[in-house]
SELOBA-534996 format. One line per field, with one value per residue (C-alpha): residue in three letters; y, z, x; chain; residue number from 0. Coordinates in steps of 0.5 Angstrom, whole numbers. Layout:
// SELOBA-534996
res c(ala | ...)
py c(Y | ...)
pz c(Z | ...)
px c(X | ...)
chain c(A | ...)
n c(NUM | ...)
END
This chain:
// SELOBA-534996
res c(met | lys | leu | leu | leu | ala | phe | ile | leu | phe | phe | ala | asn | pro | leu | ser | cys | glu | leu | pro | lys | asp | lys | gly | trp | gln | gln | phe | phe | gly | arg | asp | thr | gly | asn | leu | gln | arg | ser | pro | ile | tyr | arg | ala | cys | val | pro | lys | leu | trp | lys | arg | ile | asp | ser | glu | glu | ser | val | ile | asp | thr | met | lys | pro | ile | cys | glu | phe | leu | ile | glu | ser | lys | ser | asn | glu | thr | ile | lys | ile | thr | ile | his | asn | phe | pro | thr | thr | ser | ile | asp | glu | arg | ile | pro | pro | ile | ala | gln | val | asn | arg | trp | lys | gln | gln | leu | asn | val | leu | ser | pro | leu | asn | phe | thr | val | thr | pro | ile | cys | lys | ser | gly | phe | val | gly | leu | phe | phe | gln | ala | arg | ala | his | pro | asn | gly | val | leu | ala | trp | ser | met | gln | leu | ala | glu | glu | his | tyr | arg | his | val | asn | ala | leu | ser | lys | ala | ser | thr | asn | ala | ala | tyr | tyr | arg | gln | met | gly | ala | asp | tyr | thr | ile | lys | ala | val | gly | pro | asn | arg | leu | leu | glu | glu | asn | lys | glu | asp | ile | thr | his | phe | ala | thr | ser | phe | glu | leu | ile | glu | ala | ile | pro | arg | asn | asp)
py c(50 | 43 | 44 | 50 | 46 | 41 | 46 | 49 | 42 | 40 | 46 | 47 | 41 | 40 | 32 | 33 | 37 | 34 | 33 | 35 | 30 | 30 | 30 | 24 | 21 | 17 | 13 | 13 | 9 | 10 | 7 | 0 | -3 | -7 | -12 | -9 | -9 | -2 | 1 | 7 | 13 | 18 | 21 | 27 | 30 | 28 | 30 | 24 | 25 | 25 | 19 | 16 | 12 | 7 | 4 | -4 | -4 | -2 | 5 | 4 | 10 | 16 | 19 | 15 | 18 | 14 | 17 | 21 | 23 | 27 | 31 | 31 | 37 | 36 | 39 | 34 | 38 | 35 | 37 | 31 | 32 | 27 | 25 | 24 | 22 | 22 | 18 | 20 | 17 | 23 | 31 | 32 | 28 | 33 | 38 | 44 | 46 | 52 | 47 | 44 | 51 | 53 | 46 | 47 | 54 | 51 | 46 | 50 | 57 | 61 | 67 | 74 | 75 | 76 | 71 | 66 | 67 | 63 | 63 | 59 | 55 | 51 | 45 | 39 | 39 | 40 | 47 | 48 | 53 | 53 | 55 | 58 | 59 | 62 | 59 | 57 | 51 | 50 | 53 | 49 | 49 | 45 | 44 | 42 | 40 | 37 | 35 | 40 | 39 | 38 | 32 | 30 | 28 | 24 | 20 | 18 | 16 | 12 | 9 | 7 | 4 | 0 | -7 | -3 | 3 | 3 | 5 | 11 | 13 | 14 | 18 | 23 | 23 | 30 | 30 | 33 | 35 | 38 | 39 | 41 | 43 | 49 | 56 | 57 | 49 | 50 | 56 | 53 | 47 | 52 | 51 | 43 | 43 | 47 | 44 | 37 | 39 | 42 | 36 | 32 | 29 | 23 | 18 | 17 | 22 | 25 | 21 | 25 | 26 | 25)
pz c(115 | 114 | 107 | 106 | 108 | 103 | 97 | 99 | 99 | 92 | 88 | 92 | 89 | 82 | 81 | 83 | 78 | 71 | 65 | 59 | 54 | 50 | 55 | 60 | 65 | 62 | 65 | 64 | 65 | 66 | 64 | 65 | 67 | 61 | 63 | 59 | 65 | 67 | 73 | 73 | 75 | 72 | 70 | 66 | 62 | 55 | 49 | 47 | 40 | 40 | 37 | 43 | 41 | 47 | 45 | 45 | 47 | 52 | 54 | 58 | 54 | 56 | 49 | 48 | 49 | 56 | 51 | 45 | 42 | 35 | 34 | 27 | 23 | 17 | 13 | 14 | 19 | 26 | 32 | 36 | 43 | 46 | 55 | 57 | 64 | 67 | 73 | 77 | 84 | 86 | 86 | 83 | 76 | 74 | 69 | 71 | 67 | 63 | 60 | 57 | 54 | 51 | 48 | 45 | 43 | 39 | 36 | 33 | 32 | 36 | 38 | 38 | 45 | 41 | 39 | 45 | 53 | 58 | 65 | 71 | 73 | 80 | 81 | 84 | 88 | 82 | 80 | 73 | 66 | 61 | 54 | 48 | 41 | 34 | 29 | 21 | 20 | 26 | 33 | 41 | 47 | 52 | 60 | 64 | 70 | 77 | 84 | 88 | 92 | 98 | 95 | 91 | 97 | 101 | 95 | 94 | 100 | 100 | 94 | 98 | 103 | 99 | 95 | 90 | 89 | 81 | 82 | 87 | 82 | 78 | 82 | 83 | 76 | 72 | 66 | 59 | 56 | 48 | 44 | 37 | 30 | 26 | 28 | 27 | 29 | 36 | 37 | 35 | 40 | 46 | 51 | 51 | 50 | 56 | 60 | 58 | 61 | 67 | 69 | 68 | 76 | 80 | 81 | 88 | 93 | 94 | 101 | 108 | 110 | 118)
px c(-113 | -111 | -114 | -110 | -103 | -105 | -106 | -99 | -95 | -99 | -96 | -90 | -87 | -86 | -87 | -94 | -95 | -99 | -93 | -95 | -98 | -93 | -87 | -86 | -80 | -74 | -68 | -61 | -55 | -49 | -43 | -40 | -34 | -33 | -38 | -44 | -47 | -50 | -54 | -59 | -57 | -60 | -67 | -70 | -76 | -76 | -80 | -84 | -82 | -75 | -71 | -67 | -60 | -57 | -51 | -51 | -43 | -39 | -39 | -33 | -29 | -31 | -30 | -37 | -43 | -48 | -54 | -56 | -62 | -64 | -69 | -72 | -75 | -81 | -74 | -70 | -66 | -63 | -61 | -57 | -56 | -51 | -50 | -43 | -41 | -33 | -33 | -27 | -23 | -21 | -23 | -17 | -18 | -25 | -25 | -27 | -34 | -31 | -25 | -30 | -33 | -27 | -27 | -34 | -31 | -26 | -30 | -34 | -29 | -33 | -28 | -33 | -37 | -42 | -43 | -43 | -46 | -43 | -48 | -47 | -52 | -53 | -58 | -60 | -53 | -50 | -46 | -43 | -44 | -49 | -45 | -50 | -47 | -49 | -44 | -44 | -48 | -50 | -50 | -49 | -53 | -49 | -49 | -42 | -44 | -40 | -43 | -42 | -35 | -38 | -42 | -37 | -33 | -38 | -40 | -32 | -31 | -38 | -34 | -28 | -33 | -37 | -38 | -40 | -35 | -37 | -44 | -43 | -37 | -42 | -47 | -40 | -39 | -38 | -44 | -44 | -50 | -50 | -55 | -52 | -56 | -58 | -59 | -66 | -68 | -65 | -68 | -75 | -73 | -69 | -75 | -76 | -68 | -67 | -73 | -70 | -63 | -65 | -69 | -63 | -61 | -59 | -64 | -62 | -62 | -55 | -54 | -53 | -46 | -49)
chain c(A | A | A | A | A | A | A | A | A | A | A | A | A | A | A | A | A | A | A | A | A | A | A | A | A | A | A | A | A | A | A | A | A | A | A | A | A | A | A | A | A | A | A | A | A | A | A | A | A | A | A | A | A | A | A | A | A | A | A | A | A | A | A | A | A | A | A | A | A | A | A | A | A | A | A | A | A | A | A | A | A | A | A | A | A | A | A | A | A | A | A | A | A | A | A | A | A | A | A | A | A | A | A | A | A | A | A | A | A | A | A | A | A | A | A | A | A | A | A | A | A | A | A | A | A | A | A | A | A | A | A | A | A | A | A | A | A | A | A | A | A | A | A | A | A | A | A | A | A | A | A | A | A | A | A | A | A | A | A | A | A | A | A | A | A | A | A | A | A | A | A | A | A | A | A | A | A | A | A | A | A | A | A | A | A | A | A | A | A | A | A | A | A | A | A | A | A | A | A | A | A | A | A | A | A | A | A | A | A | A)
n c(0 | 1 | 2 | 3 | 4 | 5 | 6 | 7 | 8 | 9 | 10 | 11 | 12 | 13 | 14 | 15 | 16 | 17 | 18 | 19 | 20 | 21 | 22 | 23 | 24 | 25 | 26 | 27 | 28 | 29 | 30 | 31 | 32 | 33 | 34 | 35 | 36 | 37 | 38 | 39 | 40 | 41 | 42 | 43 | 44 | 45 | 46 | 47 | 48 | 49 | 50 | 51 | 52 | 53 | 54 | 55 | 56 | 57 | 58 | 59 | 60 | 61 | 62 | 63 | 64 | 65 | 66 | 67 | 68 | 69 | 70 | 71 | 72 | 73 | 74 | 75 | 76 | 77 | 78 | 79 | 80 | 81 | 82 | 83 | 84 | 85 | 86 | 87 | 88 | 89 | 90 | 91 | 92 | 93 | 94 | 95 | 96 | 97 | 98 | 99 | 100 | 101 | 102 | 103 | 104 | 105 | 106 | 107 | 108 | 109 | 110 | 111 | 112 | 113 | 114 | 115 | 116 | 117 | 118 | 119 | 120 | 121 | 122 | 123 | 124 | 125 | 126 | 127 | 128 | 129 | 130 | 131 | 132 | 133 | 134 | 135 | 136 | 137 | 138 | 139 | 140 | 141 | 142 | 143 | 144 | 145 | 146 | 147 | 148 | 149 | 150 | 151 | 152 | 153 | 154 | 155 | 156 | 157 | 158 | 159 | 160 | 161 | 162 | 163 | 164 | 165 | 166 | 167 | 168 | 169 | 170 | 171 | 172 | 173 | 174 | 175 | 176 | 177 | 178 | 179 | 180 | 181 | 182 | 183 | 184 | 185 | 186 | 187 | 188 | 189 | 190 | 191 | 192 | 193 | 194 | 195 | 196 | 197 | 198 | 199 | 200 | 201 | 202 | 203 | 204 | 205 | 206 | 207 | 208 | 209)
END
């Protein structure tokens, strides 16, 4: 009976499964407050062949990504992945995921419903939208995510009561992951990009609201 229970617990826990040799867990820093000091907030499973780019300058400006990746093909084509987060001090400041999706449509000039899909998703305490579009010359795979409202209100309250307010604001931040590149190359790498985006999560568990 004990052996059966151990077997069930092992396979019920995804982190107990051995990762493919071509992937590994990496940590990602949030934004600084103008002093270049950044705390690790997120983690995700990343293919080892991706080229990571971290800013050596302040990223207090939310227009700047907190991290980027390049996926380069043998034919010198490139997919660029950008990760942004958007710390806020109140729930009214948050931007709805659909607004991010509409902005991406405008950037790509994607108007026909035949050329894009929008799918609701929920994972690791976050809810949001997955946007996939084909345009010319590049397409996009993108995720716009927000901490569920109950979790956000709790984390936001902690930020106001804690001496480490900036850290909790980072935990409660919305985030986006956007991969842009040639449609064919995006399709070839879709599985890896999707696995990366769906594994992206907070390092620290969301505090309990007791």
